[in-house]
mmJSON file of the N, C-alpha and C atoms, coordinates in Angstrom:
{"data_MODEL":{"atom_site":{
"group_PDB":["ATOM","ATOM","ATOM","ATOM","ATOM","ATOM","ATOM","ATOM","ATOM","ATOM","ATOM","ATOM","ATOM","ATOM","ATOM","ATOM","ATOM","ATOM","ATOM","ATOM","ATOM","ATOM","ATOM","ATOM","ATOM","ATOM","ATOM","ATOM","ATOM","ATOM","ATOM","ATOM","ATOM","ATOM","ATOM","ATOM","ATOM","ATOM","ATOM","ATOM","ATOM","ATOM","ATOM","ATOM","ATOM","ATOM","ATOM","ATOM","ATOM","ATOM","ATOM","ATOM","ATOM","ATOM","ATOM","ATOM","ATOM","ATOM","ATOM","ATOM","ATOM","ATOM","ATOM","ATOM","ATOM","ATOM","ATOM","ATOM","ATOM","ATOM","ATOM","ATOM","ATOM","ATOM","ATOM","ATOM","ATOM","ATOM","ATOM","ATOM","ATOM","ATOM","ATOM","ATOM","ATOM","ATOM","ATOM","ATOM","ATOM","ATOM","ATOM","ATOM","ATOM","ATOM","ATOM","ATOM","ATOM","ATOM","ATOM","ATOM","ATOM","ATOM","ATOM","ATOM","ATOM","ATOM","ATOM","ATOM","ATOM","ATOM","ATOM","ATOM","ATOM","ATOM","ATOM","ATOM","ATOM","ATOM","ATOM","ATOM","ATOM","ATOM","ATOM","ATOM","ATOM","ATOM","ATOM","ATOM","ATOM","ATOM","ATOM","ATOM","ATOM","ATOM","ATOM","ATOM","ATOM","ATOM","ATOM","ATOM","ATOM","ATOM","ATOM","ATOM","ATOM","ATOM","ATOM","ATOM","ATOM","ATOM","ATOM","ATOM","ATOM","ATOM","ATOM","ATOM","ATOM","ATOM","ATOM","ATOM","ATOM","ATOM","ATOM","ATOM","ATOM","ATOM","ATOM","ATOM","ATOM","ATOM","ATOM","ATOM","ATOM","ATOM","ATOM","ATOM","ATOM","ATOM","ATOM","ATOM","ATOM","ATOM","ATOM","ATOM","ATOM","ATOM","ATOM","ATOM","ATOM","ATOM","ATOM","ATOM","ATOM","ATOM","ATOM","ATOM","ATOM","ATOM","ATOM","ATOM","ATOM","ATOM","ATOM","ATOM","ATOM","ATOM","ATOM","ATOM","ATOM","ATOM","ATOM","ATOM","ATOM","ATOM","ATOM","ATOM","ATOM","ATOM","ATOM","ATOM","ATOM","ATOM"],
"id":[1,2,3,4,5,6,7,8,9,10,11,12,13,14,15,16,17,18,19,20,21,22,23,24,25,26,27,28,29,30,31,32,33,34,35,36,37,38,39,40,41,42,43,44,45,46,47,48,49,50,51,52,53,54,55,56,57,58,59,60,61,62,63,64,65,66,67,68,69,70,71,72,73,74,75,76,77,78,79,80,81,82,83,84,85,86,87,88,89,90,91,92,93,94,95,96,97,98,99,100,101,102,103,104,105,106,107,108,109,110,111,112,113,114,115,116,117,118,119,120,121,122,123,124,125,126,127,128,129,130,131,132,133,134,135,136,137,138,139,140,141,142,143,144,145,146,147,148,149,150,151,152,153,154,155,156,157,158,159,160,161,162,163,164,165,166,167,168,169,170,171,172,173,174,175,176,177,178,179,180,181,182,183,184,185,186,187,188,189,190,191,192,193,194,195,196,197,198,199,200,201,202,203,204,205,206,207,208,209,210,211,212,213,214,215,216,217,218,219,220,221,222],
"type_symbol":["N","C","C","N","C","C","N","C","C","N","C","C","N","C","C","N","C","C","N","C","C","N","C","C","N","C","C","N","C","C","N","C","C","N","C","C","N","C","C","N","C","C","N","C","C","N","C","C","N","C","C","N","C","C","N","C","C","N","C","C","N","C","C","N","C","C","N","C","C","N","C","C","N","C","C","N","C","C","N","C","C","N","C","C","N","C","C","N","C","C","N","C","C","N","C","C","N","C","C","N","C","C","N","C","C","N","C","C","N","C","C","N","C","C","N","C","C","N","C","C","N","C","C","N","C","C","N","C","C","N","C","C","N","C","C","N","C","C","N","C","C","N","C","C","N","C","C","N","C","C","N","C","C","N","C","C","N","C","C","N","C","C","N","C","C","N","C","C","N","C","C","N","C","C","N","C","C","N","C","C","N","C","C","N","C","C","N","C","C","N","C","C","N","C","C","N","C","C","N","C","C","N","C","C","N","C","C","N","C","C","N","C","C","N","C","C","N","C","C","N","C","C"],
"label_atom_id":["N","CA","C","N","CA","C","N","CA","C","N","CA","C","N","CA","C","N","CA","C","N","CA","C","N","CA","C","N","CA","C","N","CA","C","N","CA","C","N","CA","C","N","CA","C","N","CA","C","N","CA","C","N","CA","C","N","CA","C","N","CA","C","N","CA","C","N","CA","C","N","CA","C","N","CA","C","N","CA","C","N","CA","C","N","CA","C","N","CA","C","N","CA","C","N","CA","C","N","CA","C","N","CA","C","N","CA","C","N","CA","C","N","CA","C","N","CA","C","N","CA","C","N","CA","C","N","CA","C","N","CA","C","N","CA","C","N","CA","C","N","CA","C","N","CA","C","N","CA","C","N","CA","C","N","CA","C","N","CA","C","N","CA","C","N","CA","C","N","CA","C","N","CA","C","N","CA","C","N","CA","C","N","CA","C","N","CA","C","N","CA","C","N","CA","C","N","CA","C","N","CA","C","N","CA","C","N","CA","C","N","CA","C","N","CA","C","N","CA","C","N","CA","C","N","CA","C","N","CA","C","N","CA","C","N","CA","C","N","CA","C","N","CA","C","N","CA","C","N","CA","C","N","CA","C","N","CA","C"],
"label_alt_id":[null,null,null,null,null,null,null,null,null,null,null,null,null,null,null,null,null,null,null,null,null,null,null,null,null,null,null,null,null,null,null,null,null,null,null,null,null,null,null,null,null,null,null,null,null,null,null,null,null,null,null,null,null,null,null,null,null,null,null,null,null,null,null,null,null,null,null,null,null,null,null,null,null,null,null,null,null,null,null,null,null,null,null,null,null,null,null,null,null,null,null,null,null,null,null,null,null,null,null,null,null,null,null,null,null,null,null,null,null,null,null,null,null,null,null,null,null,null,null,null,null,null,null,null,null,null,null,null,null,null,null,null,null,null,null,null,null,null,null,null,null,null,null,null,null,null,null,null,null,null,null,null,null,null,null,null,null,null,null,null,null,null,null,null,null,null,null,null,null,null,null,null,null,null,null,null,null,null,null,null,null,null,null,null,null,null,null,null,null,null,null,null,null,null,null,null,null,null,null,null,null,null,null,null,null,null,null,null,null,null,null,null,null,null,null,null,null,null,null,null,null,null],
"label_comp_id":["MET","MET","MET","TRP","TRP","TRP","ASP","ASP","ASP","LYS","LYS","LYS","ILE","ILE","ILE","GLY","GLY","GLY","PRO","PRO","PRO","PRO","PRO","PRO","LEU","LEU","LEU","TYR","TYR","TYR","TYR","TYR","TYR","SER","SER","SER","ASP","ASP","ASP","VAL","VAL","VAL","CYS","CYS","CYS","LYS","LYS","LYS","LEU","LEU","LEU","GLU","GLU","GLU","VAL","VAL","VAL","LYS","LYS","LYS","VAL","VAL","VAL","GLY","GLY","GLY","GLY","GLY","GLY","PRO","PRO","PRO","ASP","ASP","ASP","ASP","ASP","ASP","ILE","ILE","ILE","LYS","LYS","LYS","ARG","ARG","ARG","PRO","PRO","PRO","CYS","CYS","CYS","GLY","GLY","GLY","ASP","ASP","ASP","CYS","CYS","CYS","ASN","ASN","ASN","CYS","CYS","CYS","ALA","ALA","ALA","ILE","ILE","ILE","ILE","ILE","ILE","ALA","ALA","ALA","PRO","PRO","PRO","ARG","ARG","ARG","ARG","ARG","ARG","ALA","ALA","ALA","ILE","ILE","ILE","ALA","ALA","ALA","THR","THR","THR","GLY","GLY","GLY","ASP","ASP","ASP","GLY","GLY","GLY","SER","SER","SER","LEU","LEU","LEU","ASN","ASN","ASN","MET","MET","MET","GLY","GLY","GLY","ASP","ASP","ASP","SER","SER","SER","VAL","VAL","VAL","LYS","LYS","LYS","MET","MET","MET","ALA","ALA","ALA","ALA","ALA","ALA","ALA","ALA","ALA","ARG","ARG","ARG","PHE","PHE","PHE","ALA","ALA","ALA","ALA","ALA","ALA","ALA","ALA","ALA","LEU","LEU","LEU","THR","THR","THR","GLY","GLY","GLY","ARG","ARG","ARG","CYS","CYS","CYS","VAL","VAL","VAL"],
"label_asym_id":["A","A","A","A","A","A","A","A","A","A","A","A","A","A","A","A","A","A","A","A","A","A","A","A","A","A","A","A","A","A","A","A","A","A","A","A","A","A","A","A","A","A","A","A","A","A","A","A","A","A","A","A","A","A","A","A","A","A","A","A","A","A","A","A","A","A","A","A","A","A","A","A","A","A","A","A","A","A","A","A","A","A","A","A","A","A","A","A","A","A","A","A","A","A","A","A","A","A","A","A","A","A","A","A","A","A","A","A","A","A","A","A","A","A","A","A","A","A","A","A","A","A","A","A","A","A","A","A","A","A","A","A","A","A","A","A","A","A","A","A","A","A","A","A","A","A","A","A","A","A","A","A","A","A","A","A","A","A","A","A","A","A","A","A","A","A","A","A","A","A","A","A","A","A","A","A","A","A","A","A","A","A","A","A","A","A","A","A","A","A","A","A","A","A","A","A","A","A","A","A","A","A","A","A","A","A","A","A","A","A","A","A","A","A","A","A","A","A","A","A","A","A"],
"label_entity_id":["1","1","1","1","1","1","1","1","1","1","1","1","1","1","1","1","1","1","1","1","1","1","1","1","1","1","1","1","1","1","1","1","1","1","1","1","1","1","1","1","1","1","1","1","1","1","1","1","1","1","1","1","1","1","1","1","1","1","1","1","1","1","1","1","1","1","1","1","1","1","1","1","1","1","1","1","1","1","1","1","1","1","1","1","1","1","1","1","1","1","1","1","1","1","1","1","1","1","1","1","1","1","1","1","1","1","1","1","1","1","1","1","1","1","1","1","1","1","1","1","1","1","1","1","1","1","1","1","1","1","1","1","1","1","1","1","1","1","1","1","1","1","1","1","1","1","1","1","1","1","1","1","1","1","1","1","1","1","1","1","1","1","1","1","1","1","1","1","1","1","1","1","1","1","1","1","1","1","1","1","1","1","1","1","1","1","1","1","1","1","1","1","1","1","1","1","1","1","1","1","1","1","1","1","1","1","1","1","1","1","1","1","1","1","1","1","1","1","1","1","1","1"],
"label_seq_id":[1,1,1,2,2,2,3,3,3,4,4,4,5,5,5,6,6,6,7,7,7,8,8,8,9,9,9,10,10,10,11,11,11,12,12,12,13,13,13,14,14,14,15,15,15,16,16,16,17,17,17,18,18,18,19,19,19,20,20,20,21,21,21,22,22,22,23,23,23,24,24,24,25,25,25,26,26,26,27,27,27,28,28,28,29,29,29,30,30,30,31,31,31,32,32,32,33,33,33,34,34,34,35,35,35,36,36,36,37,37,37,38,38,38,39,39,39,40,40,40,41,41,41,42,42,42,43,43,43,44,44,44,45,45,45,46,46,46,47,47,47,48,48,48,49,49,49,50,50,50,51,51,51,52,52,52,53,53,53,54,54,54,55,55,55,56,56,56,57,57,57,58,58,58,59,59,59,60,60,60,61,61,61,62,62,62,63,63,63,64,64,64,65,65,65,66,66,66,67,67,67,68,68,68,69,69,69,70,70,70,71,71,71,72,72,72,73,73,73,74,74,74],
"pdbx_PDB_ins_code":[null,null,null,null,null,null,null,null,null,null,null,null,null,null,null,null,null,null,null,null,null,null,null,null,null,null,null,null,null,null,null,null,null,null,null,null,null,null,null,null,null,null,null,null,null,null,null,null,null,null,null,null,null,null,null,null,null,null,null,null,null,null,null,null,null,null,null,null,null,null,null,null,null,null,null,null,null,null,null,null,null,null,null,null,null,null,null,null,null,null,null,null,null,null,null,null,null,null,null,null,null,null,null,null,null,null,null,null,null,null,null,null,null,null,null,null,null,null,null,null,null,null,null,null,null,null,null,null,null,null,null,null,null,null,null,null,null,null,null,null,null,null,null,null,null,null,null,null,null,null,null,null,null,null,null,null,null,null,null,null,null,null,null,null,null,null,null,null,null,null,null,null,null,null,null,null,null,null,null,null,null,null,null,null,null,null,null,null,null,null,null,null,null,null,null,null,null,null,null,null,null,null,null,null,null,null,null,null,null,null,null,null,null,null,null,null,null,null,null,null,null,null],
"Cartn_x":[0.709,0.023,0.807,2.08,3.015,3.275,3.365,3.801,2.779,1.329,0.217,-0.04,-0.328,-0.894,0.299,1.259,2.331,2.097,2.922,2.883,1.773,1.408,0.36,0.777,-0.394,-0.041,1.018,0.77,1.84,2.117,3.508,3.787,4.967,5.253,6.393,7.597,8.669,10.108,10.435,10.201,10.676,9.972,8.849,7.834,7.294,7.247,6.673,5.186,4.356,2.957,2.418,0.943,0.422,0.24,0.255,0.218,-0.937,-1.871,-3.177,-2.68,-2.727,-2.543,-3.682,-4.155,-5.382,-5.119,-3.827,-3.235,-1.98,-1.399,-0.157,-0.087,-1.32,-1.357,-2.4,-2.569,-3.572,-2.898,-1.85,-1.118,-1.211,-1.667,-1.938,-1.045,-0.103,1.097,0.365,0.635,0.023,1.09,2.419,3.51,3.396,2.469,2.371,3.011,3.494,3.846,5.468,5.982,7.355,7.433,8.679,8.842,9.747,9.353,10.093,9.559,10.223,9.813,8.569,7.748,6.756,7.011,7.078,7.399,6.104,6.18,5.032,5.595,5.632,6.196,5.332,5.97,5.53,6.197,5.689,6.469,6.1,7.137,6.901,7.931,7.467,8.379,8.302,9.54,9.723,10.422,9.963,10.734,10.654,11.598,12.033,10.666,9.97,8.883,7.452,7.252,6.145,5.35,5.896,5.138,5.633,5.07,5.518,5.42,6.475,6.398,5.227,5.152,3.743,3.842,5.027,5.325,5.137,5.538,5.492,4.127,3.444,2.015,1.172,1.528,0.801,0.948,2.116,2.416,1.792,1.905,1.423,-0.135,-0.853,-2.267,-2.611,-1.876,-2.055,-1.747,-0.706,-0.558,-1.613,-2.179,-3.378,-4.499,-4.792,-5.972,-5.734,-4.687,-4.263,-4.679,-4.13,-4.176,-5.689,-6.388,-7.736,-8.56,-8.164,-8.73,-8.48,-7.22,-6.853,-6.624,-6.838,-6.686,-5.33,-4.213,-2.842,-1.992,-0.824,0.115,0.663,0.88,1.501,2.517],
"Cartn_y":[-1.362,-0.019,1.354,1.261,2.37,2.735,1.809,2.19,3.033,2.755,3.453,4.637,4.832,5.977,6.688,5.891,6.525,5.91,6.192,5.617,6.067,5.264,5.696,6.931,7.878,9.019,8.862,7.893,7.448,6.107,5.663,4.378,3.968,2.915,2.383,2.213,2.84,2.824,1.392,0.518,-0.781,-1.741,-1.894,-2.739,-2.195,-1.01,-0.261,-0.309,-0.916,-0.864,0.379,0.453,1.744,1.775,3.088,3.384,4.25,3.849,4.719,5.724,7.053,8.008,8.786,8.952,9.686,11.034,10.944,11.828,11.67,12.416,12.055,10.737,10.667,9.507,8.165,8.567,7.312,7.048,5.87,5.362,3.956,3.388,2.064,1.471,0.63,0.047,-1.326,-1.662,-2.99,-4.15,-3.527,-4.663,-4.804,-4.198,-4.551,-3.081,-3.422,-2.245,-2.008,-2.154,-1.849,-0.346,0.276,1.566,2.207,1.623,2.325,3.606,4.342,5.574,5.674,6.696,6.751,7.77,7.465,8.185,8.94,10.191,10.833,11.778,11.158,11.971,13.095,14.153,15.428,16.091,17.127,17.743,19.165,20.185,21.473,22.371,23.38,24.222,25.603,26.078,27.496,28.275,29.383,30.549,31.797,32.574,33.794,34.703,35.163,36.158,35.402,34.144,33.524,33.226,33.723,33.487,32.266,31.721,30.733,31.116,30.682,31.034,30.186,30.259,29.665,28.236,27.604,26.265,25.491,26.322,25.601,25.729,26.76,27.13,25.79,25.55,24.46,23.11,22.958,21.609,21.486,22.653,22.474,22.335,22.945,22.843,21.454,20.694,19.302,18.454,18.753,18.2,18.179,19.262,19.731,19.0,18.844,18.118,16.757,16.134,14.809,14.383,15.403,15.035,15.048,15.966,16.029,14.763,14.236,12.969,11.685,11.615,10.42,10.399,11.808,11.802,11.736,11.749,11.764,12.582,12.826,13.713,12.843,13.479,12.781,13.607],
"Cartn_z":[-0.157,-0.031,0.007,0.587,0.551,-0.88,-1.743,-3.17,-3.809,-3.546,-4.09,-3.585,-2.253,-1.585,-0.572,-0.227,0.685,2.121,3.027,4.332,5.033,6.188,7.014,7.733,8.374,8.987,10.113,11.001,11.959,11.894,11.855,11.994,12.689,13.076,14.104,13.363,13.907,13.584,13.349,14.101,14.14,13.067,13.252,12.479,11.178,11.215,10.044,9.741,11.082,11.022,11.406,11.01,11.468,12.947,13.49,15.083,15.089,15.968,16.198,17.352,17.076,18.106,18.351,19.501,19.897,20.669,21.19,22.021,22.625,23.455,24.16,24.784,25.581,26.352,25.801,24.563,23.916,22.681,22.828,21.626,21.602,20.443,20.438,19.122,19.543,18.803,18.338,17.055,16.66,17.132,17.456,17.79,19.459,20.088,21.707,22.164,23.343,24.309,24.077,22.968,22.67,22.883,23.131,23.363,22.056,20.957,19.655,19.232,18.63,18.142,17.009,16.893,16.05,15.038,13.717,12.626,12.121,11.857,11.259,10.21,8.944,7.979,7.452,7.283,6.979,5.818,5.064,4.081,4.181,4.124,4.219,3.138,2.698,2.021,2.669,3.178,3.631,2.79,2.685,1.825,2.634,2.333,3.122,3.514,2.498,2.695,2.893,3.014,3.074,1.953,0.842,-0.444,-1.171,-2.148,-2.92,-4.52,-5.314,-6.671,-7.207,-8.625,-9.358,-9.145,-9.462,-9.516,-8.275,-7.078,-5.743,-5.396,-5.553,-5.253,-5.926,-7.102,-7.845,-7.087,-6.872,-6.125,-4.774,-3.963,-2.693,-2.754,-3.679,-3.848,-4.13,-4.979,-5.37,-4.304,-3.236,-2.028,-1.041,-1.004,-0.089,-0.512,-1.894,-2.362,-2.129,-2.302,-2.137,-0.624,0.341,1.591,2.138,1.485,1.902,1.353,0.235,-0.376,0.517,0.961,1.553,2.998,3.609,5.012,5.576,4.688,5.159,4.318,4.849,4.135,3.089,1.786,0.671,-0.048],
"occupancy":[1.0,1.0,1.0,1.0,1.0,1.0,1.0,1.0,1.0,1.0,1.0,1.0,1.0,1.0,1.0,1.0,1.0,1.0,1.0,1.0,1.0,1.0,1.0,1.0,1.0,1.0,1.0,1.0,1.0,1.0,1.0,1.0,1.0,1.0,1.0,1.0,1.0,1.0,1.0,1.0,1.0,1.0,1.0,1.0,1.0,1.0,1.0,1.0,1.0,1.0,1.0,1.0,1.0,1.0,1.0,1.0,1.0,1.0,1.0,1.0,1.0,1.0,1.0,1.0,1.0,1.0,1.0,1.0,1.0,1.0,1.0,1.0,1.0,1.0,1.0,1.0,1.0,1.0,1.0,1.0,1.0,1.0,1.0,1.0,1.0,1.0,1.0,1.0,1.0,1.0,1.0,1.0,1.0,1.0,1.0,1.0,1.0,1.0,1.0,1.0,1.0,1.0,1.0,1.0,1.0,1.0,1.0,1.0,1.0,1.0,1.0,1.0,1.0,1.0,1.0,1.0,1.0,1.0,1.0,1.0,1.0,1.0,1.0,1.0,1.0,1.0,1.0,1.0,1.0,1.0,1.0,1.0,1.0,1.0,1.0,1.0,1.0,1.0,1.0,1.0,1.0,1.0,1.0,1.0,1.0,1.0,1.0,1.0,1.0,1.0,1.0,1.0,1.0,1.0,1.0,1.0,1.0,1.0,1.0,1.0,1.0,1.0,1.0,1.0,1.0,1.0,1.0,1.0,1.0,1.0,1.0,1.0,1.0,1.0,1.0,1.0,1.0,1.0,1.0,1.0,1.0,1.0,1.0,1.0,1.0,1.0,1.0,1.0,1.0,1.0,1.0,1.0,1.0,1.0,1.0,1.0,1.0,1.0,1.0,1.0,1.0,1.0,1.0,1.0,1.0,1.0,1.0,1.0,1.0,1.0,1.0,1.0,1.0,1.0,1.0,1.0,1.0,1.0,1.0,1.0,1.0,1.0],
"B_iso_or_equiv":[0.0,0.0,0.0,0.0,0.0,0.0,0.0,0.0,0.0,0.0,0.0,0.0,0.0,0.0,0.0,0.0,0.0,0.0,0.0,0.0,0.0,0.0,0.0,0.0,0.0,0.0,0.0,0.0,0.0,0.0,0.0,0.0,0.0,0.0,0.0,0.0,0.0,0.0,0.0,0.0,0.0,0.0,0.0,0.0,0.0,0.0,0.0,0.0,0.0,0.0,0.0,0.0,0.0,0.0,0.0,0.0,0.0,0.0,0.0,0.0,0.0,0.0,0.0,0.0,0.0,0.0,0.0,0.0,0.0,0.0,0.0,0.0,0.0,0.0,0.0,0.0,0.0,0.0,0.0,0.0,0.0,0.0,0.0,0.0,0.0,0.0,0.0,0.0,0.0,0.0,0.0,0.0,0.0,0.0,0.0,0.0,0.0,0.0,0.0,0.0,0.0,0.0,0.0,0.0,0.0,0.0,0.0,0.0,0.0,0.0,0.0,0.0,0.0,0.0,0.0,0.0,0.0,0.0,0.0,0.0,0.0,0.0,0.0,0.0,0.0,0.0,0.0,0.0,0.0,0.0,0.0,0.0,0.0,0.0,0.0,0.0,0.0,0.0,0.0,0.0,0.0,0.0,0.0,0.0,0.0,0.0,0.0,0.0,0.0,0.0,0.0,0.0,0.0,0.0,0.0,0.0,0.0,0.0,0.0,0.0,0.0,0.0,0.0,0.0,0.0,0.0,0.0,0.0,0.0,0.0,0.0,0.0,0.0,0.0,0.0,0.0,0.0,0.0,0.0,0.0,0.0,0.0,0.0,0.0,0.0,0.0,0.0,0.0,0.0,0.0,0.0,0.0,0.0,0.0,0.0,0.0,0.0,0.0,0.0,0.0,0.0,0.0,0.0,0.0,0.0,0.0,0.0,0.0,0.0,0.0,0.0,0.0,0.0,0.0,0.0,0.0,0.0,0.0,0.0,0.0,0.0,0.0],
"pdbx_formal_charge":[null,null,null,null,null,null,null,null,null,null,null,null,null,null,null,null,null,null,null,null,null,null,null,null,null,null,null,null,null,null,null,null,null,null,null,null,null,null,null,null,null,null,null,null,null,null,null,null,null,null,null,null,null,null,null,null,null,null,null,null,null,null,null,null,null,null,null,null,null,null,null,null,null,null,null,null,null,null,null,null,null,null,null,null,null,null,null,null,null,null,null,null,null,null,null,null,null,null,null,null,null,null,null,null,null,null,null,null,null,null,null,null,null,null,null,null,null,null,null,null,null,null,null,null,null,null,null,null,null,null,null,null,null,null,null,null,null,null,null,null,null,null,null,null,null,null,null,null,null,null,null,null,null,null,null,null,null,null,null,null,null,null,null,null,null,null,null,null,null,null,null,null,null,null,null,null,null,null,null,null,null,null,null,null,null,null,null,null,null,null,null,null,null,null,null,null,null,null,null,null,null,null,null,null,null,null,null,null,null,null,null,null,null,null,null,null,null,null,null,null,null,null],
"auth_seq_id":[1,1,1,2,2,2,3,3,3,4,4,4,5,5,5,6,6,6,7,7,7,8,8,8,9,9,9,10,10,10,11,11,11,12,12,12,13,13,13,14,14,14,15,15,15,16,16,16,17,17,17,18,18,18,19,19,19,20,20,20,21,21,21,22,22,22,23,23,23,24,24,24,25,25,25,26,26,26,27,27,27,28,28,28,29,29,29,30,30,30,31,31,31,32,32,32,33,33,33,34,34,34,35,35,35,36,36,36,37,37,37,38,38,38,39,39,39,40,40,40,41,41,41,42,42,42,43,43,43,44,44,44,45,45,45,46,46,46,47,47,47,48,48,48,49,49,49,50,50,50,51,51,51,52,52,52,53,53,53,54,54,54,55,55,55,56,56,56,57,57,57,58,58,58,59,59,59,60,60,60,61,61,61,62,62,62,63,63,63,64,64,64,65,65,65,66,66,66,67,67,67,68,68,68,69,69,69,70,70,70,71,71,71,72,72,72,73,73,73,74,74,74],
"auth_comp_id":["MET","MET","MET","TRP","TRP","TRP","ASP","ASP","ASP","LYS","LYS","LYS","ILE","ILE","ILE","GLY","GLY","GLY","PRO","PRO","PRO","PRO","PRO","PRO","LEU","LEU","LEU","TYR","TYR","TYR","TYR","TYR","TYR","SER","SER","SER","ASP","ASP","ASP","VAL","VAL","VAL","CYS","CYS","CYS","LYS","LYS","LYS","LEU","LEU","LEU","GLU","GLU","GLU","VAL","VAL","VAL","LYS","LYS","LYS","VAL","VAL","VAL","GLY","GLY","GLY","GLY","GLY","GLY","PRO","PRO","PRO","ASP","ASP","ASP","ASP","ASP","ASP","ILE","ILE","ILE","LYS","LYS","LYS","ARG","ARG","ARG","PRO","PRO","PRO","CYS","CYS","CYS","GLY","GLY","GLY","ASP","ASP","ASP","CYS","CYS","CYS","ASN","ASN","ASN","CYS","CYS","CYS","ALA","ALA","ALA","ILE","ILE","ILE","ILE","ILE","ILE","ALA","ALA","ALA","PRO","PRO","PRO","ARG","ARG","ARG","ARG","ARG","ARG","ALA","ALA","ALA","ILE","ILE","ILE","ALA","ALA","ALA","THR","THR","THR","GLY","GLY","GLY","ASP","ASP","ASP","GLY","GLY","GLY","SER","SER","SER","LEU","LEU","LEU","ASN","ASN","ASN","MET","MET","MET","GLY","GLY","GLY","ASP","ASP","ASP","SER","SER","SER","VAL","VAL","VAL","LYS","LYS","LYS","MET","MET","MET","ALA","ALA","ALA","ALA","ALA","ALA","ALA","ALA","ALA","ARG","ARG","ARG","PHE","PHE","PHE","ALA","ALA","ALA","ALA","ALA","ALA","ALA","ALA","ALA","LEU","LEU","LEU","THR","THR","THR","GLY","GLY","GLY","ARG","ARG","ARG","CYS","CYS","CYS","VAL","VAL","VAL"],
"auth_asym_id":["A","A","A","A","A","A","A","A","A","A","A","A","A","A","A","A","A","A","A","A","A","A","A","A","A","A","A","A","A","A","A","A","A","A","A","A","A","A","A","A","A","A","A","A","A","A","A","A","A","A","A","A","A","A","A","A","A","A","A","A","A","A","A","A","A","A","A","A","A","A","A","A","A","A","A","A","A","A","A","A","A","A","A","A","A","A","A","A","A","A","A","A","A","A","A","A","A","A","A","A","A","A","A","A","A","A","A","A","A","A","A","A","A","A","A","A","A","A","A","A","A","A","A","A","A","A","A","A","A","A","A","A","A","A","A","A","A","A","A","A","A","A","A","A","A","A","A","A","A","A","A","A","A","A","A","A","A","A","A","A","A","A","A","A","A","A","A","A","A","A","A","A","A","A","A","A","A","A","A","A","A","A","A","A","A","A","A","A","A","A","A","A","A","A","A","A","A","A","A","A","A","A","A","A","A","A","A","A","A","A","A","A","A","A","A","A","A","A","A","A","A","A"],
"auth_atom_id":["N","CA","C","N","CA","C","N","CA","C","N","CA","C","N","CA","C","N","CA","C","N","CA","C","N","CA","C","N","CA","C","N","CA","C","N","CA","C","N","CA","C","N","CA","C","N","CA","C","N","CA","C","N","CA","C","N","CA","C","N","CA","C","N","CA","C","N","CA","C","N","CA","C","N","CA","C","N","CA","C","N","CA","C","N","CA","C","N","CA","C","N","CA","C","N","CA","C","N","CA","C","N","CA","C","N","CA","C","N","CA","C","N","CA","C","N","CA","C","N","CA","C","N","CA","C","N","CA","C","N","CA","C","N","CA","C","N","CA","C","N","CA","C","N","CA","C","N","CA","C","N","CA","C","N","CA","C","N","CA","C","N","CA","C","N","CA","C","N","CA","C","N","CA","C","N","CA","C","N","CA","C","N","CA","C","N","CA","C","N","CA","C","N","CA","C","N","CA","C","N","CA","C","N","CA","C","N","CA","C","N","CA","C","N","CA","C","N","CA","C","N","CA","C","N","CA","C","N","CA","C","N","CA","C","N","CA","C","N","CA","C","N","CA","C","N","CA","C","N","CA","C","N","CA","C","N","CA","C"],
"pdbx_PDB_model_num":[1,1,1,1,1,1,1,1,1,1,1,1,1,1,1,1,1,1,1,1,1,1,1,1,1,1,1,1,1,1,1,1,1,1,1,1,1,1,1,1,1,1,1,1,1,1,1,1,1,1,1,1,1,1,1,1,1,1,1,1,1,1,1,1,1,1,1,1,1,1,1,1,1,1,1,1,1,1,1,1,1,1,1,1,1,1,1,1,1,1,1,1,1,1,1,1,1,1,1,1,1,1,1,1,1,1,1,1,1,1,1,1,1,1,1,1,1,1,1,1,1,1,1,1,1,1,1,1,1,1,1,1,1,1,1,1,1,1,1,1,1,1,1,1,1,1,1,1,1,1,1,1,1,1,1,1,1,1,1,1,1,1,1,1,1,1,1,1,1,1,1,1,1,1,1,1,1,1,1,1,1,1,1,1,1,1,1,1,1,1,1,1,1,1,1,1,1,1,1,1,1,1,1,1,1,1,1,1,1,1,1,1,1,1,1,1,1,1,1,1,1,1]
}}}
């Protein structure tokens, strides 16, 4: 599924399975109660004055649209 739509919103660093996160104290790992790190992939573009050129603006609009459709960062 990673090849088609990307990784889950949160996943375990060790077993690479999706982790359910409801809050800082509400974390459910599929691999049990291991204490491995949780990965949350995100993408951001930073510019000096806060504006984007036309090409980056179109890319970000497409990424926001895809995130709205799938419920995850792509």
